[in-house]
FIMAR-277523 format. One record per residue (C-alpha): residue in one letter; chain; x, y, z. Coordinates in steps of 0.25 Angstrom, whole numbers, plus 5000, padded with zeros to 4 digits. Layout:
<atoms>
{residuo a&cadena A&px X&py Y&pz Z} .
...
</atoms>
This chain:
<atoms>
{residuo m&cadena A&px 5338&py 5252&pz 5877} .
{residuo s&cadena A&px 5343&py 5256&pz 5890} .
{residuo i&cadena A&px 5351&py 5253&pz 5900} .
{residuo r&cadena A&px 5341&py 5250&pz 5909} .
{residuo a&cadena A&px 5333&py 5240&pz 5898} .
{residuo v&cadena A&px 5347&py 5233&pz 5895} .
{residuo q&cadena A&px 5348&py 5230&pz 5910} .
{residuo g&cadena A&px 5334&py 5226&pz 5910} .
{residuo r&cadena A&px 5336&py 5217&pz 5901} .
{residuo r&cadena A&px 5350&py 5210&pz 5904} .
{residuo h&cadena A&px 5353&py 5202&pz 5919} .
{residuo p&cadena A&px 5365&py 5209&pz 5926} .
{residuo g&cadena A&px 5376&py 5205&pz 5926} .
{residuo s&cadena A&px 5383&py 5201&pz 5940} .
{residuo p&cadena A&px 5398&py 5210&pz 5942} .
{residuo l&cadena A&px 5405&py 5197&pz 5942} .
{residuo e&cadena A&px 5398&py 5194&pz 5925} .
{residuo i&cadena A&px 5402&py 5210&pz 5924} .
{residuo l&cadena A&px 5417&py 5210&pz 5929} .
{residuo r&cadena A&px 5421&py 5200&pz 5921} .
{residuo i&cadena A&px 5415&py 5206&pz 5907} .
{residuo f&cadena A&px 5422&py 5219&pz 5911} .
{residuo a&cadena A&px 5434&py 5212&pz 5916} .
{residuo r&cadena A&px 5437&py 5206&pz 5904} .
{residuo l&cadena A&px 5436&py 5218&pz 5898} .
{residuo g&cadena A&px 5444&py 5224&pz 5907} .
{residuo v&cadena A&px 5457&py 5217&pz 5901} .
{residuo t&cadena A&px 5451&py 5217&pz 5887} .
{residuo c&cadena A&px 5448&py 5231&pz 5883} .
{residuo f&cadena A&px 5458&py 5237&pz 5878} .
{residuo g&cadena A&px 5459&py 5252&pz 5870} .
{residuo g&cadena A&px 5452&py 5262&pz 5878} .
{residuo p&cadena A&px 5436&py 5268&pz 5882} .
{residuo i&cadena A&px 5431&py 5268&pz 5868} .
{residuo a&cadena A&px 5437&py 5254&pz 5866} .
{residuo h&cadena A&px 5432&py 5251&pz 5880} .
{residuo i&cadena A&px 5417&py 5255&pz 5875} .
{residuo g&cadena A&px 5418&py 5245&pz 5865} .
{residuo y&cadena A&px 5421&py 5232&pz 5872} .
{residuo f&cadena A&px 5412&py 5236&pz 5880} .
{residuo r&cadena A&px 5398&py 5236&pz 5869} .
{residuo d&cadena A&px 5405&py 5225&pz 5863} .
{residuo e&cadena A&px 5402&py 5217&pz 5877} .
{residuo f&cadena A&px 5391&py 5223&pz 5885} .
{residuo v&cadena A&px 5383&py 5228&pz 5872} .
{residuo i&cadena A&px 5385&py 5217&pz 5860} .
{residuo r&cadena A&px 5390&py 5206&pz 5868} .
{residuo r&cadena A&px 5384&py 5207&pz 5883} .
{residuo q&cadena A&px 5371&py 5215&pz 5879} .
{residuo w&cadena A&px 5371&py 5221&pz 5892} .
{residuo l&cadena A&px 5367&py 5232&pz 5887} .
{residuo d&cadena A&px 5362&py 5237&pz 5871} .
{residuo e&cadena A&px 5369&py 5250&pz 5864} .
{residuo s&cadena A&px 5364&py 5260&pz 5868} .
{residuo a&cadena A&px 5365&py 5259&pz 5883} .
{residuo f&cadena A&px 5381&py 5257&pz 5880} .
{residuo a&cadena A&px 5382&py 5268&pz 5873} .
{residuo d&cadena A&px 5375&py 5277&pz 5884} .
{residuo l&cadena A&px 5386&py 5271&pz 5894} .
{residuo v&cadena A&px 5397&py 5278&pz 5884} .
{residuo g&cadena A&px 5390&py 5291&pz 5882} .
{residuo l&cadena A&px 5388&py 5291&pz 5898} .
{residuo s&cadena A&px 5403&py 5287&pz 5900} .
{residuo q&cadena A&px 5408&py 5296&pz 5891} .
{residuo f&cadena A&px 5401&py 5310&pz 5895} .
{residuo l&cadena A&px 5406&py 5306&pz 5911} .
{residuo p&cadena A&px 5421&py 5307&pz 5917} .
{residuo g&cadena A&px 5427&py 5292&pz 5917} .
{residuo p&cadena A&px 5431&py 5281&pz 5910} .
{residuo a&cadena A&px 5421&py 5279&pz 5899} .
{residuo s&cadena A&px 5426&py 5263&pz 5897} .
{residuo s&cadena A&px 5426&py 5263&pz 5912} .
{residuo q&cadena A&px 5411&py 5269&pz 5914} .
{residuo v&cadena A&px 5404&py 5261&pz 5903} .
{residuo g&cadena A&px 5409&py 5249&pz 5907} .
{residuo f&cadena A&px 5405&py 5251&pz 5920} .
{residuo s&cadena A&px 5392&py 5255&pz 5917} .
{residuo v&cadena A&px 5388&py 5242&pz 5909} .
{residuo g&cadena A&px 5391&py 5235&pz 5922} .
{residuo l&cadena A&px 5384&py 5244&pz 5931} .
{residuo m&cadena A&px 5373&py 5241&pz 5921} .
{residuo r&cadena A&px 5375&py 5226&pz 5922} .
{residuo g&cadena A&px 5377&py 5224&pz 5935} .
{residuo g&cadena A&px 5373&py 5234&pz 5945} .
{residuo y&cadena A&px 5386&py 5243&pz 5952} .
{residuo l&cadena A&px 5394&py 5231&pz 5955} .
{residuo g&cadena A&px 5394&py 5229&pz 5941} .
{residuo g&cadena A&px 5397&py 5241&pz 5937} .
{residuo l&cadena A&px 5408&py 5240&pz 5947} .
{residuo a&cadena A&px 5413&py 5225&pz 5939} .
{residuo a&cadena A&px 5413&py 5232&pz 5926} .
{residuo w&cadena A&px 5424&py 5242&pz 5930} .
{residuo l&cadena A&px 5432&py 5233&pz 5940} .
{residuo g&cadena A&px 5431&py 5221&pz 5926} .
{residuo f&cadena A&px 5436&py 5233&pz 5918} .
{residuo t&cadena A&px 5445&py 5241&pz 5926} .
{residuo l&cadena A&px 5455&py 5233&pz 5935} .
{residuo p&cadena A&px 5463&py 5224&pz 5922} .
{residuo s&cadena A&px 5470&py 5236&pz 5918} .
{residuo a&cadena A&px 5470&py 5241&pz 5932} .
{residuo l&cadena A&px 5477&py 5229&pz 5937} .
{residuo a&cadena A&px 5486&py 5231&pz 5925} .
{residuo l&cadena A&px 5491&py 5247&pz 5925} .
{residuo v&cadena A&px 5493&py 5243&pz 5943} .
{residuo l&cadena A&px 5503&py 5233&pz 5936} .
{residuo f&cadena A&px 5509&py 5240&pz 5927} .
{residuo a&cadena A&px 5511&py 5252&pz 5938} .
{residuo f&cadena A&px 5517&py 5242&pz 5946} .
{residuo g&cadena A&px 5527&py 5236&pz 5936} .
{residuo a&cadena A&px 5530&py 5250&pz 5930} .
{residuo a&cadena A&px 5540&py 5254&pz 5940} .
{residuo a&cadena A&px 5547&py 5242&pz 5939} .
{residuo l&cadena A&px 5549&py 5247&pz 5923} .
{residuo h&cadena A&px 5565&py 5252&pz 5924} .
{residuo g&cadena A&px 5575&py 5255&pz 5913} .
{residuo a&cadena A&px 5576&py 5255&pz 5898} .
{residuo a&cadena A&px 5564&py 5245&pz 5894} .
{residuo g&cadena A&px 5556&py 5250&pz 5906} .
{residuo e&cadena A&px 5555&py 5263&pz 5904} .
{residuo g&cadena A&px 5554&py 5262&pz 5890} .
{residuo l&cadena A&px 5541&py 5254&pz 5893} .
{residuo l&cadena A&px 5536&py 5265&pz 5902} .
{residuo h&cadena A&px 5539&py 5276&pz 5889} .
{residuo g&cadena A&px 5534&py 5268&pz 5878} .
{residuo l&cadena A&px 5520&py 5269&pz 5888} .
{residuo k&cadena A&px 5521&py 5284&pz 5889} .
{residuo l&cadena A&px 5521&py 5285&pz 5874} .
{residuo v&cadena A&px 5510&py 5276&pz 5872} .
{residuo a&cadena A&px 5503&py 5285&pz 5882} .
{residuo v&cadena A&px 5505&py 5297&pz 5871} .
{residuo a&cadena A&px 5498&py 5290&pz 5859} .
{residuo i&cadena A&px 5487&py 5283&pz 5868} .
{residuo v&cadena A&px 5483&py 5297&pz 5872} .
{residuo a&cadena A&px 5486&py 5304&pz 5860} .
{residuo q&cadena A&px 5477&py 5294&pz 5855} .
{residuo a&cadena A&px 5465&py 5297&pz 5865} .
{residuo v&cadena A&px 5465&py 5311&pz 5861} .
{residuo l&cadena A&px 5466&py 5310&pz 5847} .
{residuo g&cadena A&px 5454&py 5300&pz 5849} .
{residuo m&cadena A&px 5446&py 5308&pz 5859} .
{residuo a&cadena A&px 5450&py 5322&pz 5852} .
{residuo r&cadena A&px 5440&py 5316&pz 5839} .
{residuo s&cadena A&px 5428&py 5312&pz 5847} .
{residuo l&cadena A&px 5428&py 5321&pz 5859} .
{residuo c&cadena A&px 5434&py 5335&pz 5849} .
{residuo p&cadena A&px 5427&py 5334&pz 5835} .
{residuo d&cadena A&px 5423&py 5346&pz 5834} .
{residuo r&cadena A&px 5430&py 5362&pz 5837} .
{residuo p&cadena A&px 5423&py 5364&pz 5849} .
{residuo r&cadena A&px 5426&py 5351&pz 5856} .
{residuo a&cadena A&px 5441&py 5349&pz 5851} .
{residuo s&cadena A&px 5443&py 5366&pz 5856} .
{residuo i&cadena A&px 5437&py 5361&pz 5870} .
{residuo a&cadena A&px 5449&py 5348&pz 5871} .
{residuo t&cadena A&px 5459&py 5362&pz 5866} .
{residuo l&cadena A&px 5457&py 5369&pz 5878} .
{residuo a&cadena A&px 5456&py 5359&pz 5888} .
{residuo l&cadena A&px 5469&py 5353&pz 5882} .
{residuo v&cadena A&px 5472&py 5369&pz 5882} .
{residuo l&cadena A&px 5471&py 5371&pz 5896} .
{residuo m&cadena A&px 5478&py 5357&pz 5901} .
{residuo m&cadena A&px 5491&py 5364&pz 5892} .
{residuo i&cadena A&px 5491&py 5375&pz 5901} .
{residuo a&cadena A&px 5487&py 5370&pz 5914} .
{residuo p&cadena A&px 5488&py 5356&pz 5917} .
{residuo g&cadena A&px 5481&py 5350&pz 5928} .
{residuo s&cadena A&px 5469&py 5344&pz 5935} .
{residuo v&cadena A&px 5461&py 5355&pz 5935} .
{residuo s&cadena A&px 5464&py 5360&pz 5920} .
{residuo q&cadena A&px 5458&py 5347&pz 5918} .
{residuo v&cadena A&px 5444&py 5346&pz 5926} .
{residuo t&cadena A&px 5445&py 5362&pz 5919} .
{residuo a&cadena A&px 5447&py 5357&pz 5905} .
{residuo i&cadena A&px 5436&py 5348&pz 5907} .
{residuo a&cadena A&px 5427&py 5358&pz 5913} .
{residuo l&cadena A&px 5430&py 5366&pz 5903} .
{residuo g&cadena A&px 5426&py 5357&pz 5893} .
{residuo a&cadena A&px 5412&py 5354&pz 5900} .
{residuo g&cadena A&px 5410&py 5368&pz 5898} .
{residuo a&cadena A&px 5415&py 5371&pz 5884} .
{residuo g&cadena A&px 5407&py 5358&pz 5880} .
{residuo l&cadena A&px 5393&py 5364&pz 5884} .
{residuo v&cadena A&px 5396&py 5378&pz 5875} .
{residuo l&cadena A&px 5402&py 5370&pz 5864} .
{residuo c&cadena A&px 5397&py 5356&pz 5862} .
{residuo r&cadena A&px 5383&py 5356&pz 5863} .
{residuo g&cadena A&px 5380&py 5350&pz 5849} .
{residuo t&cadena A&px 5391&py 5339&pz 5852} .
{residuo a&cadena A&px 5380&py 5326&pz 5852} .
{residuo l&cadena A&px 5384&py 5316&pz 5861} .
{residuo p&cadena A&px 5379&py 5301&pz 5859} .
{residuo i&cadena A&px 5365&py 5298&pz 5868} .
{residuo s&cadena A&px 5358&py 5286&pz 5868} .
{residuo d&cadena A&px 5347&py 5281&pz 5874} .
{residuo t&cadena A&px 5348&py 5275&pz 5888} .
{residuo a&cadena A&px 5343&py 5273&pz 5902} .
{residuo a&cadena A&px 5353&py 5276&pz 5912} .
{residuo m&cadena A&px 5359&py 5267&pz 5922} .
{residuo p&cadena A&px 5353&py 5258&pz 5932} .
{residuo i&cadena A&px 5357&py 5270&pz 5940} .
{residuo s&cadena A&px 5348&py 5276&pz 5950} .
{residuo r&cadena A&px 5350&py 5293&pz 5949} .
{residuo r&cadena A&px 5351&py 5293&pz 5964} .
{residuo m&cadena A&px 5362&py 5284&pz 5962} .
{residuo g&cadena A&px 5368&py 5293&pz 5950} .
{residuo v&cadena A&px 5368&py 5302&pz 5962} .
{residuo v&cadena A&px 5376&py 5296&pz 5970} .
{residuo f&cadena A&px 5388&py 5293&pz 5960} .
{residuo l&cadena A&px 5387&py 5306&pz 5957} .
{residuo a&cadena A&px 5388&py 5314&pz 5970} .
{residuo a&cadena A&px 5399&py 5303&pz 5973} .
{residuo f&cadena A&px 5407&py 5305&pz 5960} .
{residuo g&cadena A&px 5406&py 5320&pz 5963} .
{residuo a&cadena A&px 5411&py 5318&pz 5980} .
{residuo l&cadena A&px 5422&py 5312&pz 5977} .
{residuo l&cadena A&px 5429&py 5318&pz 5965} .
{residuo a&cadena A&px 5428&py 5333&pz 5974} .
{residuo l&cadena A&px 5435&py 5323&pz 5984} .
{residuo a&cadena A&px 5446&py 5322&pz 5973} .
{residuo f&cadena A&px 5447&py 5335&pz 5972} .
{residuo v&cadena A&px 5454&py 5337&pz 5986} .
{residuo p&cadena A&px 5466&py 5336&pz 5989} .
{residuo a&cadena A&px 5474&py 5324&pz 5995} .
{residuo d&cadena A&px 5488&py 5317&pz 5999} .
{residuo d&cadena A&px 5493&py 5309&pz 5991} .
{residuo s&cadena A&px 5483&py 5297&pz 5996} .
{residuo l&cadena A&px 5475&py 5286&pz 5989} .
{residuo v&cadena A&px 5465&py 5299&pz 5992} .
{residuo a&cadena A&px 5471&py 5307&pz 5984} .
{residuo l&cadena A&px 5473&py 5297&pz 5973} .
{residuo f&cadena A&px 5460&py 5293&pz 5973} .
{residuo g&cadena A&px 5455&py 5308&pz 5971} .
{residuo a&cadena A&px 5466&py 5309&pz 5960} .
{residuo f&cadena A&px 5460&py 5296&pz 5950} .
{residuo y&cadena A&px 5446&py 5301&pz 5955} .
{residuo r&cadena A&px 5448&py 5314&pz 5947} .
{residuo c&cadena A&px 5452&py 5307&pz 5936} .
{residuo g&cadena A&px 5443&py 5299&pz 5935} .
{residuo a&cadena A&px 5430&py 5310&pz 5937} .
{residuo l&cadena A&px 5439&py 5321&pz 5926} .
{residuo v&cadena A&px 5441&py 5315&pz 5913} .
{residuo f&cadena A&px 5431&py 5313&pz 5907} .
{residuo g&cadena A&px 5433&py 5302&pz 5892} .
{residuo g&cadena A&px 5441&py 5291&pz 5899} .
{residuo g&cadena A&px 5451&py 5284&pz 5895} .
{residuo h&cadena A&px 5465&py 5293&pz 5892} .
{residuo v&cadena A&px 5457&py 5307&pz 5896} .
{residuo v&cadena A&px 5461&py 5302&pz 5909} .
{residuo l&cadena A&px 5478&py 5304&pz 5908} .
{residuo p&cadena A&px 5480&py 5319&pz 5910} .
{residuo l&cadena A&px 5469&py 5319&pz 5923} .
{residuo l&cadena A&px 5476&py 5307&pz 5929} .
{residuo r&cadena A&px 5489&py 5313&pz 5926} .
{residuo d&cadena A&px 5487&py 5325&pz 5933} .
{residuo a&cadena A&px 5481&py 5319&pz 5945} .
{residuo v&cadena A&px 5494&py 5308&pz 5946} .
{residuo v&cadena A&px 5507&py 5313&pz 5941} .
{residuo a&cadena A&px 5504&py 5327&pz 5946} .
{residuo p&cadena A&px 5505&py 5322&pz 5959} .
{residuo g&cadena A&px 5515&py 5314&pz 5960} .
{residuo w&cadena A&px 5508&py 5302&pz 5961} .
{residuo v&cadena A&px 5513&py 5294&pz 5947} .
{residuo s&cadena A&px 5524&py 5298&pz 5939} .
{residuo d&cadena A&px 5520&py 5306&pz 5924} .
{residuo s&cadena A&px 5529&py 5292&pz 5918} .
{residuo a&cadena A&px 5523&py 5280&pz 5925} .
{residuo f&cadena A&px 5510&py 5288&pz 5921} .
{residuo l&cadena A&px 5511&py 5290&pz 5907} .
{residuo a&cadena A&px 5516&py 5275&pz 5907} .
{residuo g&cadena A&px 5504&py 5270&pz 5913} .
{residuo y&cadena A&px 5495&py 5279&pz 5906} .
{residuo g&cadena A&px 5503&py 5268&pz 5894} .
{residuo a&cadena A&px 5501&py 5257&pz 5901} .
{residuo a&cadena A&px 5488&py 5259&pz 5903} .
{residuo q&cadena A&px 5484&py 5257&pz 5889} .
{residuo a&cadena A&px 5489&py 5245&pz 5887} .
{residuo v&cadena A&px 5479&py 5239&pz 5896} .
{residuo p&cadena A&px 5463&py 5236&pz 5895} .
{residuo g&cadena A&px 5452&py 5246&pz 5901} .
{residuo p&cadena A&px 5449&py 5260&pz 5905} .
{residuo l&cadena A&px 5462&py 5267&pz 5905} .
{residuo f&cadena A&px 5458&py 5272&pz 5920} .
{residuo t&cadena A&px 5463&py 5261&pz 5926} .
{residuo f&cadena A&px 5478&py 5270&pz 5923} .
{residuo a&cadena A&px 5473&py 5275&pz 5937} .
{residuo a&cadena A&px 5475&py 5261&pz 5942} .
{residuo y&cadena A&px 5493&py 5261&pz 5938} .
{residuo l&cadena A&px 5492&py 5276&pz 5942} .
{residuo g&cadena A&px 5488&py 5273&pz 5953} .
{residuo a&cadena A&px 5497&py 5262&pz 5958} .
{residuo l&cadena A&px 5509&py 5272&pz 5954} .
{residuo a&cadena A&px 5503&py 5283&pz 5962} .
{residuo t&cadena A&px 5514&py 5286&pz 5973} .
{residuo i&cadena A&px 5502&py 5287&pz 5985} .
{residuo r&cadena A&px 5501&py 5275&pz 5995} .
{residuo p&cadena A&px 5498&py 5266&pz 5996} .
{residuo g&cadena A&px 5500&py 5264&pz 5981} .
{residuo g&cadena A&px 5501&py 5252&pz 5972} .
{residuo a&cadena A&px 5486&py 5245&pz 5970} .
{residuo s&cadena A&px 5481&py 5253&pz 5982} .
{residuo d&cadena A&px 5482&py 5265&pz 5974} .
{residuo a&cadena A&px 5480&py 5260&pz 5961} .
{residuo a&cadena A&px 5466&py 5256&pz 5965} .
{residuo v&cadena A&px 5462&py 5268&pz 5971} .
{residuo a&cadena A&px 5465&py 5276&pz 5957} .
{residuo l&cadena A&px 5458&py 5267&pz 5950} .
{residuo l&cadena A&px 5447&py 5268&pz 5958} .
{residuo g&cadena A&px 5450&py 5283&pz 5960} .
{residuo i&cadena A&px 5449&py 5286&pz 5943} .
{residuo f&cadena A&px 5437&py 5277&pz 5939} .
{residuo l&cadena A&px 5426&py 5281&pz 5950} .
{residuo p&cadena A&px 5423&py 5293&pz 5948} .
{residuo g&cadena A&px 5418&py 5288&pz 5932} .
{residuo i&cadena A&px 5411&py 5278&pz 5938} .
{residuo l&cadena A&px 5402&py 5286&pz 5948} .
{residuo i&cadena A&px 5401&py 5299&pz 5938} .
{residuo l&cadena A&px 5394&py 5287&pz 5929} .
{residuo m&cadena A&px 5385&py 5280&pz 5940} .
{residuo g&cadena A&px 5381&py 5297&pz 5945} .
{residuo t&cadena A&px 5378&py 5297&pz 5928} .
{residuo l&cadena A&px 5370&py 5286&pz 5923} .
{residuo p&cadena A&px 5356&py 5289&pz 5932} .
{residuo f&cadena A&px 5355&py 5302&pz 5924} .
{residuo w&cadena A&px 5366&py 5299&pz 5910} .
{residuo h&cadena A&px 5352&py 5298&pz 5902} .
{residuo e&cadena A&px 5347&py 5313&pz 5903} .
{residuo l&cadena A&px 5361&py 5321&pz 5906} .
{residuo r&cadena A&px 5366&py 5314&pz 5891} .
{residuo a&cadena A&px 5356&py 5321&pz 5884} .
{residuo r&cadena A&px 5358&py 5334&pz 5890} .
{residuo t&cadena A&px 5367&py 5344&pz 5878} .
{residuo g&cadena A&px 5374&py 5351&pz 5888} .
{residuo a&cadena A&px 5381&py 5339&pz 5896} .
{residuo r&cadena A&px 5386&py 5331&pz 5881} .
{residuo a&cadena A&px 5390&py 5344&pz 5878} .
{residuo a&cadena A&px 5397&py 5346&pz 5890} .
{residuo m&cadena A&px 5402&py 5333&pz 5891} .
{residuo a&cadena A&px 5409&py 5335&pz 5874} .
{residuo g&cadena A&px 5416&py 5347&pz 5880} .
{residuo v&cadena A&px 5422&py 5340&pz 5891} .
{residuo n&cadena A&px 5426&py 5325&pz 5882} .
{residuo a&cadena A&px 5435&py 5338&pz 5871} .
{residuo a&cadena A&px 5440&py 5343&pz 5883} .
{residuo v&cadena A&px 5446&py 5329&pz 5890} .
{residuo v&cadena A&px 5452&py 5327&pz 5874} .
{residuo g&cadena A&px 5461&py 5339&pz 5878} .
{residuo l&cadena A&px 5465&py 5335&pz 5891} .
{residuo l&cadena A&px 5470&py 5322&pz 5885} .
{residuo a&cadena A&px 5475&py 5331&pz 5874} .
{residuo a&cadena A&px 5482&py 5339&pz 5886} .
{residuo a&cadena A&px 5488&py 5325&pz 5892} .
{residuo l&cadena A&px 5492&py 5319&pz 5879} .
{residuo y&cadena A&px 5503&py 5331&pz 5878} .
{residuo s&cadena A&px 5506&py 5330&pz 5894} .
{residuo p&cadena A&px 5509&py 5321&pz 5899} .
{residuo v&cadena A&px 5508&py 5310&pz 5890} .
{residuo f&cadena A&px 5517&py 5316&pz 5876} .
{residuo t&cadena A&px 5526&py 5324&pz 5885} .
{residuo s&cadena A&px 5529&py 5314&pz 5895} .
{residuo a&cadena A&px 5531&py 5302&pz 5886} .
{residuo v&cadena A&px 5538&py 5308&pz 5873} .
{residuo h&cadena A&px 5550&py 5313&pz 5872} .
{residuo t&cadena A&px 5558&py 5308&pz 5861} .
{residuo g&cadena A&px 5557&py 5305&pz 5846} .
{residuo p&cadena A&px 5554&py 5290&pz 5848} .
{residuo d&cadena A&px 5545&py 5292&pz 5861} .
{residuo f&cadena A&px 5535&py 5301&pz 5850} .
{residuo a&cadena A&px 5536&py 5291&pz 5837} .
{residuo v&cadena A&px 5534&py 5280&pz 5848} .
{residuo a&cadena A&px 5519&py 5289&pz 5854} .
{residuo a&cadena A&px 5516&py 5292&pz 5838} .
{residuo a&cadena A&px 5518&py 5277&pz 5836} .
{residuo g&cadena A&px 5507&py 5273&pz 5847} .
{residuo f&cadena A&px 5498&py 5284&pz 5843} .
{residuo v&cadena A&px 5499&py 5280&pz 5827} .
{residuo l&cadena A&px 5496&py 5265&pz 5833} .
{residuo l&cadena A&px 5486&py 5270&pz 5841} .
{residuo v&cadena A&px 5474&py 5278&pz 5833} .
{residuo v&cadena A&px 5482&py 5273&pz 5817} .
{residuo w&cadena A&px 5482&py 5259&pz 5819} .
{residuo r&cadena A&px 5473&py 5258&pz 5830} .
{residuo a&cadena A&px 5481&py 5250&pz 5838} .
{residuo p&cadena A&px 5476&py 5242&pz 5852} .
{residuo p&cadena A&px 5483&py 5250&pz 5863} .
{residuo l&cadena A&px 5489&py 5239&pz 5868} .
{residuo l&cadena A&px 5496&py 5237&pz 5856} .
{residuo v&cadena A&px 5503&py 5252&pz 5856} .
{residuo v&cadena A&px 5506&py 5253&pz 5872} .
{residuo l&cadena A&px 5514&py 5240&pz 5869} .
{residuo a&cadena A&px 5520&py 5247&pz 5856} .
{residuo c&cadena A&px 5524&py 5259&pz 5863} .
{residuo a&cadena A&px 5530&py 5251&pz 5874} .
{residuo a&cadena A&px 5540&py 5243&pz 5868} .
{residuo a&cadena A&px 5542&py 5255&pz 5860} .
{residuo g&cadena A&px 5546&py 5262&pz 5873} .
{residuo v&cadena A&px 5556&py 5251&pz 5879} .
{residuo g&cadena A&px 5563&py 5253&pz 5865} .
{residuo l&cadena A&px 5566&py 5267&pz 5866} .
{residuo g&cadena A&px 5567&py 5266&pz 5881} .
{residuo m&cadena A&px 5578&py 5256&pz 5875} .
{residuo a&cadena A&px 5584&py 5261&pz 5866} .
{residuo a&cadena A&px 5587&py 5276&pz 5875} .
</atoms>
């Protein structure tokens, strides 16, 4: 059954209804984008029957194909289908704001953490980042690099980042991954479901794609340390990251640490704290914006960073929806996407070494805490929130004992 058929069978929802439902999900959805998609399926396919399995699978497939935060794109699409453009906005606000507000509050409170206990807490959050990124690399390698061609693409991307780190190398690695995928991954099958396009006209799709491209071009124009530069930096990150979640880590670090807007220590501490809140990991941008040394600073910078990182994924989603039905059937497009997915595994593996591991693990006890967190996540399947709390407590203990 098509999305249009499902939509025609249901009464359209009000933006307030959509906001209320997604706000509840925004404070309860722990576990990363894959877990979020599971929550969405239970809520909108099983319980509320806003769309059927085929339509939902189609949205998930599209979100994996495009750059940006996958679970947020699925949620926006559900809201768009249910309540039009205002419904999509309500879905994004409800799912995003709870974790964004929590991380902004943490950014304001982190500056007050002094002494052995406070420094130990921040160090513990950096150690949990090691465990969580290592888990992400392992999980993504298993699913996105299961054969020799894709494993080789990931390794070459890692080598490139180790030899020449920086945003140019990241973009180059993604582009080379797409090219290699076209040659090596034509036998790779990505899931295809039989649904129609979302209710956006092709003309509006072209408008959204043009806006995405124009803003991306402007984001590469050099600018002084201003809100324009801040927006451009986060827009580039949101537009160039495939796979969402932890993959954005190296792009964000290059965007805010390299120009000196946020320190490496504060970056990794905030990344650890981001694991303790529900909702999309991209809300880490709000924390970084709040700490950025750009006037006026604080909440306004957090809002600009949050908008900058989410906007490209939403624009390209709305631009692609009218054409997705035809595009997904093309072998070349699926092969290129398989190569891009493999390349981003290499990017994340490089980020696991530097800065995540090298900036957090300095002693044997540090390594022990990070390793224990990794085993809790991978072997014991412990909730990420529990692992964050345990590693933070261990960091306080190490700080007090030093």
